[in-house]
N, C-alpha and C positions, 0 to 999 in steps of 0.2 A: 159345730154351726160359724166359730169366728174364723175356723180353717175354711169353710166356704165362702165367709166373706173375703176373707183374704184375696182366694182365687176369683172371686169376683172383681173384685177392685185390679188384680192383675190383669184381669181378661178386658176389663174396660181401658186400661190404659194399654194394654198392646194395639188396639184396632184402633183409639184415638190418633191424631196426626200428633206428632210431635212439635210442629214449628207452629203455632198460631201468629196472629197479626201481633207481633209486639211493636212498640214504639219503645227503641232503649235510651234513646240518647237526644239531645237539644235537633232537633230537625229529622230526626229518625234513623240515623244512618251518621257513622263516622265521615261520611263525605261530605254532608251535611245538604243533601240534597232537598229532604224534606217529599220526598215521592215513597210513598206507602204501595209497595207491590204487591204485600200479601194482603189487599183487603177484596173482599166478594161481595160485600153488601151495597157498598156504597156508587152509585153510577148515576149517568146521566138520566135516566129513566127513574132513579127510586128517588132523588136528594129531593124532591118534590113532597115528598112525604116525612119530610124530618120534623122532628119535636124537640120541644125541651124536656129532654127526661128529667133532670134533676138540676139543683144548684143549691149547692153545700157552702156553708160559713168556716171556714177556720180559723181559728185562733191565734193566728201566730201576731206579736206586734209587727208594725210597723214600721220599717227606717226609713225615713222620705219618703220616695215615690216607690219604694221597693216593698212588695208583701211577699206573694209566692212566686215559685216556679216549679215550672209543669204542665202536666204531670207528663211522668213516664208511664208504660201501661204495659203490664203482664198478663199475658191470654190465662197461664194455667198455674197457679200457685197448688200446691199440695199441702194443703194447711190439715191439721184436727179437726176445724172446723168444716171439712172437705174441700172441694175443689171450688178456688174463689179468680176472680179475674179481678187484681188490683191493678189502682191506680194511684201513684206515688209522688206527693208534692211537697217541695222543701219548701220551709216558712224560713223568713229574712231572721227571725231570731232564733234562730240556732234550731229549730224543728223539724222532724220529717214525719208525714201523715201518709199512713197506707188507708186510702179510700178502699171499698165495694163496690168496684166500678157497675154492680149491675143494681146495687141497691142503693147507689149515691150514701153510705151509712159511714163512718168511720171506723177501718177494722183493726187499727192500731196506730197509735202517736208514739214519739220520741222524742224527748227534747234534749242538746248535750250541752253539757254543762263547760264552762269557760276551764281548759286546762291551762293556757300558756302564762308563765311568769310576767309577762307587760299584761296590762288591765287592759280591760274591750273598753273603747272609745266611745264618750259620751254622744259624740257629735254625728248628726247622720246628716249628710245634707246628698244632693243627686250624683255630684261626683263620686264623694267618696260617703257612701249607708252606713259602712260595716257591718256585722252581722254575716251571715249567709250572702253572697252574693252570686254564687254557681250554680247551672244545672246540676243534679244526681248524676249518676251514669249505671243504669242495668248491665249487669254481668251477661254475657250471651245464652241460649239456651244450649244445651247438651244435644250431642248427635249422635248415634246411633254409631255402638264399636269406640274408637278411637279416633281424635280427628281435633283441628283448633277451634272449632264452633264454644267448646267450652271449658274456659280456662279453668283451673282449679282455685281452689280458698287460696288468699294470700299466703306465702311460706311463712313460716315461722322463723326469724333468725336465731343463727344457735347461739347457744351460750359460749364465751368467750374468756379467757383468764383476765385480770384485770380488773379494772373500773370498765362499766357498762355506759353506753348511754340509754335513757326508756329505749331510744328505737330499736338497739340490739337485742334489749332484753325481755321485747316484746314476747308471752307465752304462747304455745302453738294452740290453735283451734282444738276444741272437744272435738274426740271422735264424734260422727256422724252416721246416725243410724238407718240403714235403710239402703249405703253403700250408695254408687253412683248412678249415673245412664238418667233416668225419667225422675229417678228417686234423688239425685242430688240436689243440696240445698242450693240454690241462686241466691247470688248476693244483689245489693245496692250501697253503689260506694257515695259518698258523701263529703265534702269539704267545707268544713267549719269555719267560721270566722277568726277563729284561734290559728288556723292553718293547718286544724288535723285534719287527715285522711281516715274516715271509717267505713268498714265494713260491715252490714247489716245483715241479718239474717232475714231476707225478703218476706219468709211466713210468718215470723214473729217479734221482728224488730229490735232482736238480741243482737250482741255486738256479738263478730266471730276473731275472736283477737284482738289485741290492744290497737289503741290510735296509732296513726302511720304521721311521725310531725313530716310535713310538706311544704308549705310555707311558712313565710314569718306572717304572723297575727293582722289584724287590722286591713290586710290588702284589699284588692279588690279582683279575685280570680274570675274567669267567665267559664262557660260550660265546660262541664268535663268530658273527656274523651278515653274510650277504652279499647285498644286495638293491639294484639296479641298479649294480654296481658301485661301492658303498661298503660296507665296513669297517665295522659297531657291534660294541660292547661294553660291558659295566657292571663297574664295581668297587667291593668293599665292605670292611668293615672297618677303610678307613684303613691299609691294611699299607704297608709303605713308605714310611710319607708320603702314600701317593696318594689326592689328594682324593674322596669318594665321588662318583661321576660317570658319565655316558652319552658313550661315547667314540663317535666316527667318523673315517674317514679315506676320502677319495674318492681310488679309485684313479686314475681320470682329470684329477684334478689337478695340474699338474706341479709346484706349491710342495708338495704333499704335509703341505696345513696340514691338521692335528690338531684338531677340532670338540669341544667338550665343552658339557656342560649341568649343573651342579651343583647336588645336592640340597639342600645350604646345609648337610645334617645328617645324618638315617640314611643309610644304606648303603646298596647295591642288591645283591642277593647272592640271586638267583632263578638255579637253579642251569643251566637254560639260555637264559640271558646273555636280552636283551632282545628283545621278541614285535615283527614288523613286521606293520601292518596293511598291506591289500590295495590303499589308495592312498599305501604307502609311509609313514605315519603310525609312529613309534617309541614303543612303550610299555614301560614299567616300572614295577614298585614298590620304592619305598623303605621301609627298615626303622624303626627306634627311632631317638627322634631329637624335637626341637621342631616343634612344627607353628606356622608364623606368617608365610603368604603375603608380610604388608609388608614384612620383612626378609627376604625369598627362602627360608625354609626350609618345605621340603614334606616332612617326614619322615610315615611311616606312612601313602604315598597311591601312587595308581595315577597315572601321567603320562604325557600326550600331548606329543610332540614331533615339530615338521616335521623330516622326511629329511634335508635336504639341511644346514641351519643348526645343528637341532637346539633349536629355537627353544621355548617352554614353549606350547603349543597350548592347553590343557586340564587340570584334575585331579581328582580324585576323593580326599577325604581320611574316614575315618568319622566319625561323630558321635563314636565314643568313643575320641578317636584318643589324648589324655591318659590315658584308662586303660590303652591300648598300651603306652604307653610305659612307665608307672608298671609292669608287669608284665612287662614284658618279652616282647610277644606280636606281635613285630614281624611285619609285610604282606613276606613273602619269600618269594613266588614266580616263577617268570616268568607273565606272563598268558597267557590261552589266545587267539588274535583268530580269529575268524569270520563267513564273510559272512551277512549275513539281511535280506530283502526290501530290497536295494539300499543297505544300508548296514554296517557291521560291529559286530559284538557283543565284548566283551570279559569275561572273566571273570577273577576275581583272587580271592586267598584267602591265608592267613597261619598263624601259628599260636594264634588265636585260636580257629581250629577253625569259621568261618563263610564261604561264599561270595559273592562280589559279581558283580551282574550290570551290565553298564554297556551305553550306548547314546553310541557313539561321536560323534553328532552332540551331546552332550549329556552326558560322562562324570558330573558329578555336580548337573546343575543351575545353577542361575542361584546356589546358595549353594556351590557344591562339595562340600556332605554330605548330596546326595540319588541315592542310585543308581537304576536302573530296578526292580532289588530286590535284599535284602538277605536272606539266609537266617537260620533259625534257627540255632543251635550246632548244628554237624553231630557234633563230637567237644568232647575237653578239658574236661571237667565240672570239674576241678580245678585249673584255671586253670596248667597245667604248661610252663612257657619251655620243656623242652630235649626233651622225648619226646613231645609229643603236637602235635594240630594239622594244620595242613595244610603238608606243608614241598617245595622242588623245584621243580618245576613241575607243570603240568595236563595234561588231554588232550581231545582231540575229534575226535568223526567224525557223517557223515548216513547215516542208512539208506536203503535201498530205496525208503520212504515219503516219505522226505524229513523226518523226523524230526531233530531236530540232539540229540545227545547230551552233555553234558559228565562226563569221571571225573576222580577227584580220589581222591590217595593219603593216607588219613588213616592219621597215627601214633595209638597210644593205642587207648583204650578208644571206641567209639562213645557218644556224649552218648546218655542214658537215654531224653529228651525227641523225640530225633531219630526217626523212622517211615517206614520204607521197606515198597514193598509186598511187595518178596520180597526175603528174606533165606537164609543161605546156611550157617547157621551161627554160633557162638560170633562176638563180635568185640570181645575184649577186650584184644587185642593190638596191632592193626591191620587195616586191610581196604581194598579199593580201593570208592568209592561213586559211584553210577554216578547221573545225573539229567537229566531232558529239558528243553529248553527249548520253552516254551509259552507263547501268548498270550490271553489272554479281555479281552475289552471292552478293546483297546489298550492292555493291562497287561503286562511281562512277567515271568515268572518262572522258575524254576527247579525240578521236579518231581523230590521223592527216588522213583527205581526199585528201585535194588537196592542190597543190600550182596555182598560177595566173602566166602569164609573168610574164617579168622583169618589175617592177615602178618605179617610183623615187621620194622615200617620199609619199609613198602612202597614201591617206586619210582614214579613217574609212568608210567602204562601205555602201551604202543603197541598200536595197531588195526589189522587187514588182514580183510576178508571178512567180517566180522562176528566176528569172534575178537579178544577183549582178552589181550594178553600182558601178565600182572604178574611183578615181581619182586619178591619178599621177601626185603631184602636181607641181611636174619639181622646187620644192622648193631647194638651194643651204643651210644643214644646219650647217655647219662647228661652232664653236664658239671659241676655244681660237685659238689665234694668236700667233703659236709657236715660229714663225720669228721674230716678233717685239714686242713681250708681248699683255697682256692685250684682249681685246674681237674684234672678228670682227664685225664691223655694221652695218647698215642698207646697205648702198653703195656697199660696198662687197658683200652681201647677193644677192644683185639686179643684181647685175654685173656678177654674176657667176650660176645664178637660170637659168633655160627653161622653155617654156612654156608648160601649163598642158594639160594631155590629159584626156580624157574622154573614159572609157572601158565599154561595156555590157557584161557581162559574165554567163554562162551556169553555175547555183547555184548549181548542183548537181557537175560537174565536172572541173568548171573552166576555160572550152573554150573560146575564143576570139568568142564572135557573131556580134561586134560593132565595131568601134571607131573614136573618132571623126577626128583623123588625125591633121593636123596643122593648125585646124582652128581658134583654142586659141592663143592668142598673148603674155601673161605673164603666171608668176606662182601665185601660192596660197599658203598663208599662212596660216596656221592651216585650210587647206581647208575643207570643211565639201557639201555634195551633200544634196537638197531638191527633192522630188520626189510627183508630183500630178496631176492629172488626164490628164497622158499620157503626162508629161513635165518631164524632169530632168533641173536642175536649178546649180550654182554655181556661185561665184564670185571669183574675182582675182585682185592681188596685184594694177595692173593699175584701180582700180577703175568701175569695168565692170562686169556687170550682164550677165552672160549668160543662155541662155534658149533653149535646145534644144526636138525638139517633133517633132511633126506629123501636117504637113499645112493643114489648115483651112481652106474651102473660106470662104469668109465673104460678 
């Protein structure tokens, strides 16, 4: 009977598709496009039937305005309790939750103890909250045969004579029953507030090997990326004394050498973390500070780094970088990268309120100050450093006709001089702005196409089958308390924020197709969307995971 059951299981696995619609990382892919290419259920015709499937409270401790990150979605986990679709949500208090995505129930939970010699910071503000601050990343799925799609578990470091650091003395991972292929154990990688990188078995929540020291403690890293078995992140605000840098750790390197590139000045704080080009080039934006390449200071720039060594390959710095620094108008988003006619194009933005289109073959020309295209101001007529411009990350997709689109979350009013062919009502609070990549006479440009309805502090959108999903986060984001001095802290921001609202928009014209209405009860800080298998997910400040989708008979 057991032999028959195993045979039936093997047969079922053999006829099942290996690759579901996973969501492996912030924005869905290392290029940070937010485009779910494998979705089959969500469409312009079906979104009118979206329902709130569940909302589940997770008990992490909030730190300032930070609470939950994620989720990441694994369409098929093979567990001892059967096939599971799992949603992985990280908590600010160094927690990780696996939620049964079908049932909306916790499958397992793991809390990570503090391992650094430096104590965990007791202070928590919106600039340096402490705790866990980076979205985790899921290991890509296996491919049939041998291929680059499924990196192996992190290789244990070999024993060396003499004294060993804890890093080099990491024990080997336990042998895995069932072999590789579709039975291979997938991992989720988590960077905790003490600077340790953890490799976790997605099925059980158990650690695979010992933690790997990646960053100094009490820093502020942003979302992890995993490409060719190298983990990447960026850091900002100098929290915990951590230098503003791009970091990498090669999981195949037995010595666990951490590599980094220092900006020399500005912080790196695009919420989606670094973007990785199709050739492995690492792209990131730097924020306010001094721009002086002669002294290795690259503030308010978009930089391109080599994949393994993180050596500076190229960079672009706006010609008005000094003005940006003076008025605190950081370049502050994660760039989005996409292929175009045999090379990558990169789009960046920031608080100033304009977009930059760069060619990977030469980001800024010979002077590093000349982009392929620089838009007029889309927003921020008032030169506001806190609640206007473009924040967080961007998105991009390609339609059936091969046209490439770029989407930007616009905070605050649209600039009165920014003209769009299609509008969907007033945009005095915030909006999603859509652009098309066009080329005329060998010159690239971003053409304004549409703006959405009003949204409060919108997050970067996500796209599936011609539908743009946009989250009006509801967050009140003023920073300087000009009446009493200092900065507004979490209590003031929480009290003045409004509940988030999820919208579905027609990707070609921005028309509203559906809305969640008043079903959400709190705002979302650094809000982001995840899409997989007919469902749209996000988290809110009150420690809640929301899942909208189509009801399924159980």
